[in-house]
GUFI-922824 format. One record per residue: residue in one letter; x, y, z of N, C-alpha, C in turn. Coordinates in steps of 0.02 Angstrom, whole numbers, padded with zeros to 5 digits, always signed. Layout:
<atoms>
aXYZXYZXYZ ...
</atoms>
This chain:
<atoms>
m+00042-00059+00000+00000+00000+00000+00044+00062+00000 i+00030+00108-00044+00066+00171-00046+00028+00220-00001 h+00063+00247+00048+00031+00295+00092+00021+00361+00056 k-00035+00391+00070-00051+00456+00041-00050+00508+00098 y-00036+00569+00079-00032+00623+00127-00067+00684+00100 r-00092+00725+00146-00118+00790+00128-00088+00840+00178 a-00095+00904+00162-00066+00955+00206-00114+01014+00213 w-00120+01038+00274-00159+01098+00289-00109+01156+00294 d-00122+01208+00255-00080+01268+00257-00109+01314+00310 k-00074+01321+00366-00098+01361+00422-00101+01436+00405 i-00060+01458+00358-00058+01529+00340-00117+01546+00293 d-00124+01509+00238-00175+01523+00188-00242+01488+00202 k-00243+01444+00253-00304+01407+00271-00331+01367+00212 l-00287+01328+00180-00306+01286+00123-00280+01215+00134 m-00317+01167+00108-00297+01097+00110-00268+01077+00043 y-00212+01043+00044-00180+01016-00017-00178+00941-00012 c-00205+00907-00062-00208+00834-00062-00153+00804-00105 d-00139+00741-00092-00089+00703-00131-00021+00737-00131 i+00001+00763-00075+00065+00798-00072+00124+00750-00078 h+00112+00686-00070+00166+00637-00078+00193+00637-00149 r+00155+00665-00195+00176+00671-00266+00209+00738-00280 g+00206+00784-00232+00230+00852-00243+00173+00894-00272 i+00180+00959-00267+00127+01005-00289+00159+01060-00330 k+00126+01078-00384+00145+01137-00423+00090+01189-00411 f+00110+01247-00385+00063+01299-00369+00047+01343-00430 d-00007+01381-00426-00028+01425-00481+00025+01476-00500 d+00067+01496-00452+00118+01546-00467+00181+01515-00499 g+00179+01449-00510+00235+01415-00542+00283+01383-00494 s+00279+01400-00430+00324+01369-00381+00303+01297-00370 e+00352+01257-00348+00339+01186-00337+00364+01166-00268 y+00328+01119-00238+00350+01089-00175+00354+01014-00185 s+00410+00986-00164+00415+00913-00162+00387+00890-00095 f+00379+00825-00087+00355+00799-00023+00402+00818+00033 v+00467+00817+00020+00517+00836+00071+00509+00909+00091 d+00492+00952+00043+00481+01023+00059+00423+01031+00108 f+00370+00992+00099+00315+00994+00146+00337+00971+00216 l+00376+00918+00218+00398+00891+00283+00445+00940+00318 d+00485+00977+00279+00533+01025+00308+00501+01092+00325 n+00436+01100+00308+00402+01164+00317+00441+01221+00285 k+00463+01209+00224+00505+01255+00187+00463+01314+00161 g+00492+01374+00168+00462+01433+00137+00411+01467+00181 y+00367+01502+00148+00317+01546+00179+00264+01507+00218 h+00249+01447+00196+00193+01409+00223+00211+01375+00289 e+00160+01362+00329+00166+01320+00389+00118+01262+00379 w+00145+01202+00374+00106+01144+00355+00090+01099+00414 i+00030+01072+00414+00012+01016+00457+00002+00957+00410 i+00044+00906+00417+00043+00848+00373-00002+00794+00403 m-00045+00765+00361-00090+00712+00383-00084+00652+00337 q-00082+00593+00367-00076+00530+00329-00144+00497+00322 d-00154+00461+00267-00216+00423+00260-00214+00362+00305 t-00273+00338+00323-00278+00281+00369-00280+00214+00333 g-00292+00216+00268-00303+00155+00230-00375+00134+00230 l-00418+00171+00265-00490+00156+00268-00528+00206+00226 k-00588+00187+00208-00631+00230+00166-00696+00246+00203 d-00726+00301+00184-00791+00322+00209-00842+00268+00190 d-00882+00245+00238-00931+00192+00224-00988+00216+00180 s-00998+00282+00172-01052+00306+00129-01027+00328+00060 n-00961+00330+00052-00931+00352-00011-00863+00318-00019 e-00862+00262-00054-00802+00221-00061-00743+00258-00093 e-00755+00315-00124-00701+00353-00156-00666+00399-00106 r-00698+00415-00050-00668+00460-00001-00626+00420+00048 e-00562+00437+00050-00516+00406+00098-00519+00444+00164 l-00507+00409+00218-00507+00440+00284-00435+00456+00304 y-00426+00516+00330-00359+00541+00349-00358+00560+00423 q-00298+00565+00448-00286+00593+00514-00318+00662+00517 n-00349+00678+00573-00383+00742+00585-00449+00750+00549 d-00475+00695+00519-00543+00698+00492-00593+00694+00549 i-00648+00729+00539-00705+00724+00585-00754+00675+00553 c-00775+00626+00591-00820+00574+00565-00875+00559+00615 t-00928+00529+00591-00977+00499+00634-00970+00423+00627 a-00988+00387+00679-00983+00314+00677-01035+00284+00723 n-01061+00226+00705-01104+00188+00750-01060+00150+00798 y-01079+00152+00861-01043+00114+00912-01092+00067+00945 d-01083+00004+00934-01125-00048+00963-01093-00069+01028 c-01110-00034+01081-01079-00045+01147-01097-00115+01172 p-01046-00157+01184-01060-00226+01205-01090-00232+01275 v-01087-00179+01315-01114-00184+01383-01178-00142+01391 s-01204-00116+01336-01264-00075+01338-01326-00119+01338 f-01377-00097+01373-01441-00132+01373-01485-00109+01314 d-01461-00058+01280-01496-00031+01222-01473-00069+01161 s-01519-00097+01122-01499-00137+01064-01480-00094+01004 d-01497-00029+01005-01479+00015+00949-01408+00041+00958 p-01369+00043+00904-01302+00072+00910-01305+00147+00923 h-01255+00171+00957-01251+00243+00972-01212+00277+00915 r-01235+00335+00894-01199+00373+00842-01152+00421+00877 l-01087+00415+00862-01036+00457+00893-01007+00505+00842 l-00986+00563+00866-00949+00611+00825-00879+00613+00854 g-00828+00607+00810-00760+00608+00836-00710+00622+00781 t-00646+00620+00801-00592+00633+00754-00547+00571+00749 i-00513+00567+00693-00465+00512+00682-00396+00538+00701 e-00364+00502+00747-00298+00523+00772-00251+00462+00773 w-00186+00475+00767-00136+00423+00772-00110+00422+00843 d-00114+00365+00876-00087+00357+00944-00016+00329+00938 k+00033+00371+00952+00103+00352+00946+00123+00297+00995 e+00093+00299+01054+00113+00251+01106+00093+00180+01089 i+00034+00171+01061+00012+00103+01044+00017+00088+00970 g+00033+00139+00930+00045+00129+00859-00016+00108+00819 m-00072+00145+00830-00131+00129+00790-00176+00190+00783 w-00219+00187+00732-00269+00240+00721-00324+00233+00773 m-00344+00290+00801-00395+00292+00852-00453+00337+00831 f-00512+00321+00855-00571+00364+00847-00582+00398+00914 d-00568+00463+00917-00573+00502+00979-00640+00537+00978 y-00684+00518+01024-00752+00546+01024-00763+00595+01081 g-00709+00622+01109-00715+00674+01159-00715+00650+01230 h-00750+00596+01245-00752+00568+01313-00706+00507+01319 g-00671+00493+01266-00626+00436+01264-00608+00421+01192 s-00575+00366+01182-00557+00345+01114-00556+00270+01110 m-00559+00245+01049-00557+00173+01037-00522+00162+00971 p-00493+00102+00962-00460+00089+00898-00508+00097+00839 l-00485+00129+00787-00526+00139+00727-00547+00072+00697 s-00507+00021+00710-00521-00046+00684-00567-00087+00730 c-00591-00056+00783-00633-00091+00832-00695-00120+00798 e-00709-00183+00810-00767-00215+00777-00833-00187+00801 d-00834-00150+00857-00895-00119+00881-00910-00052+00847 l-00863-00027+00806-00873+00034+00767-00894+00015+00696 s-00945+00047+00671-00967+00033+00602-00995+00096+00571 n-01006+00093+00506-01036+00149+00469-00999+00214+00483 i-00933+00214+00472-00892+00274+00483-00900+00320+00423 v-00922+00382+00436-00938+00429+00383-00902+00495+00395 y-00866+00518+00344-00831+00582+00345-00880+00639+00348 v-00867+00689+00391-00909+00750+00393-00867+00814+00386 g-00801+00810+00393-00759+00869+00386-00690+00857+00413 t-00652+00911+00422-00585+00905+00453-00581+00954+00511 v-00536+00940+00558-00529+00985+00615-00503+01054+00594 h-00471+01057+00536-00442+01120+00513-00493+01161+00473 e-00531+01129+00430-00580+01165+00388-00647+01174+00423 n-00664+01131+00470-00730+01132+00501-00727+01124+00577 p-00688+01166+00613-00682+01157+00685-00748+01166+00722 e-00795+01203+00692-00859+01215+00724-00899+01150+00734 l-00884+01098+00695-00919+01035+00702-00906+01001+00770 l-00850+01019+00800-00831+00989+00865-00851+01032+00925 e-00879+01090+00912-00899+01133+00967-00961+01105+01001 a-00963+01112+01067-01020+01088+01106-01080+01133+01090 p-01139+01103+01085-01200+01143+01073-01211+01193+01129 k-01236+01252+01112-01247+01304+01163-01317+01302+01190 
</atoms>
């Protein structure tokens, strides 16, 4: 599997996809993948890796680190037979070396068999309001 990466430009507030191939900008300048990793030049980049998983409602959309998603959680100890719908973000846990679904009150492995119907709704960079608590 070839890992894919995207980058959020903190200065211009834009997302760039497929940066592992390098990017040619409208002004003619070019960035290689190494340039993104080195945070070279004017831009400040946040680099995100794909998880290897896809959105369950759209097989063409890949899920990346810092994506905001909803997911069904079929809690094995719940007396409620209906799965709970959770809103959370996809994060990499360096200590245990796996993708996690962080739903605010905790987290669980993204590969957990109790999680299903994972659907992309935005990114923490482009749509931070999705994670704000209701007023």
